[in-house]
N, C-alpha and C positions, 0 to 999 in steps of 0.2 A: 136359590142353589140348587142345582141337580143333584139327587143322591146316585152316587154310583153303586152298581152292585158289589157286594162283598165277595172275596175271594175265597173260593172252596178249596177243600182237599179232595184226593182221591180221583174218581172218574171224572170229575168237573173242574180240576184245578187249570188246565190249560186255557179253556173256554172262558171261564170267569175271571182269569188273569188278563186274557186279550181285552175282553170286553170293558173290564175296569179301567185299562190304560187308556182305551178309545174315549172312554166317557170322561176321563179326567182331561184329556187333550182337548176335547171339545168345551168342556166347562171352562178351562184356564183362556182358550180362545175367547170365549164369549164374554164372560165375567170380567176377565182382565182388559178387554177392550172397553167395556162399558165403564170400568172403575177409572182408568187413565182418560178416557175422553168426556168424563163428567165436568161441567163448568167450573166447578169449584175445587178440581184436582189441582195439584201443583204441574202438572205437566201439560193441563189445558190452559193455565195462566202463563206458563212459560211459552206455549205456541202464539197465545195472544200477544205477547211482547215481541217474538220473534217476527211476526206478520207486520206490526208495528214498524218495526226497525227498517224491515224490507222496503215498506212503501214509502217511507221517509227516506231513505237512501236514494231509492228511485226518483221520488219528486226532486231531490236536490241534484240529481244527474240531469233531469229535464232543464231546471233553472240555470244551473251553470253552463249549460252545453257541452255536455260530456261526451258528444258524438254518437249518440244511441242511434241504432239502425232499427229496420222494421222487424227484424228476427229479435232484437232484445225486447221490444215492446210486445209481441206476440208471446214469447217465451215468459215474459214475467207473468202474464194473465193465465197462461197454461198452468206454470207453477202454482200459483195461487189457488186455482181451480182443483188441482190434483190435491193439495194440501188439505183444503176445506173438505174434499170429498173422502180423503181417507180417514183424518183425524176426527171430524165431527158428525158425519153422516152415518149412521150403524145401518140403516137399511141399503144404503148405496153401497158402502163397503161390503156388507155381507151377500148382495148379488153380484158384485164385481170380483171379490178377492176371495171371501171367507167360503162361500160354497165351492168355489174352484178347487181351492186347496182341499178342503175337507171332503167333497163329494167326488169330485172331480176322477181321483185316481182309481174309484170303484167302476165308474163308468168306461174309462178308457181301457181298464183291465178287462171289462167285460166285452169290449168290441175286439179285444186281441185275443182273449182267451177262449170266447164261447165257440169258435169254429173248431178248436183243438180239443174240446171237452174239459177244459179246465174249470176250475171252480170260479164264479164270476163276482157274485156279490159278497160283500164283506162278512155277512153273516153265514153264509155258506162255505166260505173259506175257514171261518173259525170252528165251525162244527165238524168239518171234515178233518182239521188238525186234531181236534180232539178224539175223533174216532180212531185216528191213526196212533195217537198216543195210548189210548185204550189197548190197541191191537199189540203195540209194543210192549205194554206192561204184561199182558196175557203170555206174549211169547217168552219174556223173562221168567215168569211162573212157570212155565212148561219146560223151560231149558231146551238145549240142541238134543237130548237124548242119549248122548255119550255114557253118562252114569246110570243109564235107564236098563236094567235087566229084564224089564217086562216088554221090550220093543217086539213086535210081531215078526219082523224082517230086517234083514241087514240092508243098508244102502251100498251102491257102488263105491262109497267114498270110503268104507271101510277095509283095513287090511284083509287079504285072504289068508286061510289058515296057514300057519307056518313062516309067515312074514312078519318082520320086526314091527311092534307098536309103533305107529305114527305118533309124532309129537307135535304139539301146539304151543307156539310160543305165548298165546294171550288166552288167559283161561276165559271159560264161558261166562262167567259170571261177572268179570271185569268188562271185557267185551260189550256184553248186554247192558250193563250199568252205564259205560262210557257212550255209547250209542244213545241212550235214552237221554242223558245229560246234554250232549251236544245237539239231539234233535230240539230238545225244548229250550236250550239256551239261544240257538241260532233264531228260531221263530220270535221268541219272546224280545230278544235284543233288536232284531231289526225292526220288528213291529213299533217298539218303544221308541226308538230313534226317530223314525219318520214321523209317528203321530206325536209324540210329545214336542218334538223340534219345532212342528208345523204349528201346534197350539201356543207354543210361546212366541213365536215370531209373530203370529197374528195377533196376541195381545199387546205386543209392543210396537204396534203400527202407529197410533198417535205420537208416539215418542220419536220415532224415526222419521215422519212426516215431515216436520218443521225444517230437518237438515236439508231438505232439496231445495229450498230458496237461495242458499248462498253455496256458491263453486266450491269453497276450501271444505265444505263439510258434506257436498254431495256424494262422494265416496262412499260414506256410511250407508245413505239410502240406496245407493247402488248394491251395495253389499247385502243388506236386508233383502232387497229384492231377488237377488242372485240365491240367496239362501232359501226364500219361499219356492223358487223354480226348482232347487234341490229336492226339497221336502215333497213336492208334488212329483218328479219324476222317481224319487227315490220309492214313494209309496207304490207307484205303478209296477216297479220292478221287483219290489218286495213280494206284491200279490202273485205277479206272473211266475217267479222264481219258486215260491211256495205252492203254487198251484202245479207246476211241473214235477216238484218233489212229491207231492200227493199222488200225482198220476203214476208215478214209479212206485211208490212204497206200498200203496193200497193194494194192488194185485199181488206184489210179492209177498206181503204179509199175509193176505188170504191163503196163499199157496202153502206157505211154511206152517201156517197156523191147522190147515187142512192135514198136513202130513203129520203133525205131531199130535193131532186128535186121533190119527190111526196108528199111533205109537210107532213112528218111522223116525229114524235117527237123521238129524241134519246137522252135521258137524260144522259146516262152512257158514251156517246162519249167523253166528255171533260176528265174525269178522265181515261179512258182507253188510250187515246192519250198520255196523259201526262205520265202514267205508261210505257208504251211501249218505249217513246223516252228516260226517265231516265233510264230504266233499260240497253237498249244498250249503252246509254253513260257510265255507271259504268261497263259494261261488256267490253267495248273498254279500260277503264282505267286498269280493272283488267288483260286484256291480254297483255298490255303494260308492266305492271310491272312484270308479269310471265317471257316474253321473256327478260327483262332487267335482270332478275335474272338468267335466263338461260344462256344468252350470256356472262355475266361476269364470269360464272362457267368454261368457257373453258380455258383450259392451254395448253401452247405449250409443248410438250413433250421434253426431253433432249435425244440427240442421245447419244449410247452407246459409252464408250471412247474405242479406239483401239491404242495400244501403238505401235510402230515403232519398227522395229528389230533394236536391239543395233549395233552399227559400232563399231568395235575394233579401239582402238585409239592408235598412236604410242607414244611411251613413250622415251623421251630423255635420254640418259645415265647420271647419276648422277656425278657431279664434284667431283674431289678429293678434300675432304676437311681435313685440318690438324688435328691431334689428338686433340689438345687442343681446336678445333671449333666444336668438335663433339658434338651432344648432349648427353644426359644422356643414357647407355645402356638400363637401366630398362624404360625409356619412349618410346623405339623404338617399333614397331610392333613386334608380335609374330613370323610372318613368317620372317621378316628381321633377328632377333635374331637367328633361326635356321639356316639360309643360311650362316649367319656369322661363327656360330659354325661348320658347316659343312666345310668350307674354312680353318678354324684353323685346324681341324683335318687333312685335307689332306696335309696341310703344315708340320704338325709335322710328319706324316708318310714320307713324303719326305725326309725332314732332318734326321730322324732316319736312313733310307736306305743309305742315303749318307754317314753318319759317321761310319756305320756298313761296307760298302764297303771300305771304307778308311783304317779302323783298319784291315780288312781282308789281304787286299793288301799289307800292311805294315808288315805283320806276328806277330804283337803285340797280338793277340787275337785268341785262337783256336775257331773251328767251333762251339761247345757247347757254348763256352763263346758268340760269336757271336748271336747265336740264343737266349740265354737268355738276352743278351743285346737287341735285337730286341723287344722281348716280353715287357721287361720293361719300353723299350722306348715308346712302344705303349699306355701304361698307363700313362706314366708320362707327366706332362705338358710341353709346348713347351718352349725350352730356347734357346736363340741365341748362337751357339758355339763361343767359342773364337777362335780369328784369331792368326796366328803367329806360334810358335813353335810346339804346339801339333799337328798340321796338316801336318808339314813336316816329310820326311824322314830321320831316324836316321842312317841308313846303305844303301850302295848302293843296286841297284837291281841286283839280281843273279838268275840266272836261275838254275833248278835241273843239268841239265848236266854239268853245269861248277862247281858245287858244287862235282860230283862224280869225275870228272877229278883231281879237287884239291886232294880228298883222295887217289887216285892211285897213284899220284906222291908223 
């Protein structure tokens, strides 16, 4: 476990406190993640169970034919890969997420603030904040000079001889003290909010990763990702705003201290310092609110659904069912009814042709009668012909030649 620097008092109070907060945030993010992602931790065991349930449910959907699309299959594989990357692989997680959230704000702030002469690196920002606090403390010790009778000259802000004495609603000591309190509180609070929040969210990554697998809990994972975006953008905003405050305070403090060292009276300095510190503290608060609002308006888009091409299924032949066990014909589908009607028509035609040919061979019906019978039979309903005597020959088979020989004889 990393040992964070102790907080000192006096002229090193602000710098040691900010470095301690930064160290604690990085320690929480690193050691917390490694503790939760350890194979023997309860979170790791719960994640293994969640992955097993997800794969089992997906397999059941495939077996039962749940209408899976190409998007469902691809997204399932992507979800499993993201969960394993976030929850089990520290090198990959550090390269993709951790370094971006921890070191990214300083690099982005450097790109933004370097052209304007603002402090870019985190160490430079902390050192300059400490130098500004030391200058404010020196100004508090020097005072505004209104109660100093050893001033070498009078400033234009003092009343002329014979004019009434000017009143100041805020005492110099109260204004100076309030200004330093606001300056320290604003810098420490903003720094602690963004850094400690980022460290805590980075440590809880294995816990939130498993929630990505199921739609009903995916909102918690999306909220965790949005909070990380807030920590990243808020850290950038804090760096830039504190840099602008230093760019304003440093020359002002240098000028006021120069006047005080020359025994000049600066009666407006207490109120001006308090106003500047309070204004930038409110600016920090407003910027964090705007970024919070912006971060939680981000939504993950849903991928378009792509249907898989239909695979023809093999239909087993229907079993032969007794007539009494069949369903009502009126309840059968229309296609099945049409098929049955066509089959019945074919059977009727076949039976009609068989009866007609049998009658023609036996000589019981002339050709015209055969044609008439065929037409009538085609329009009549199918009836099963009676077996037995009607289909038997009533006279022996005799050819035409035999008949002629009988007549000649």
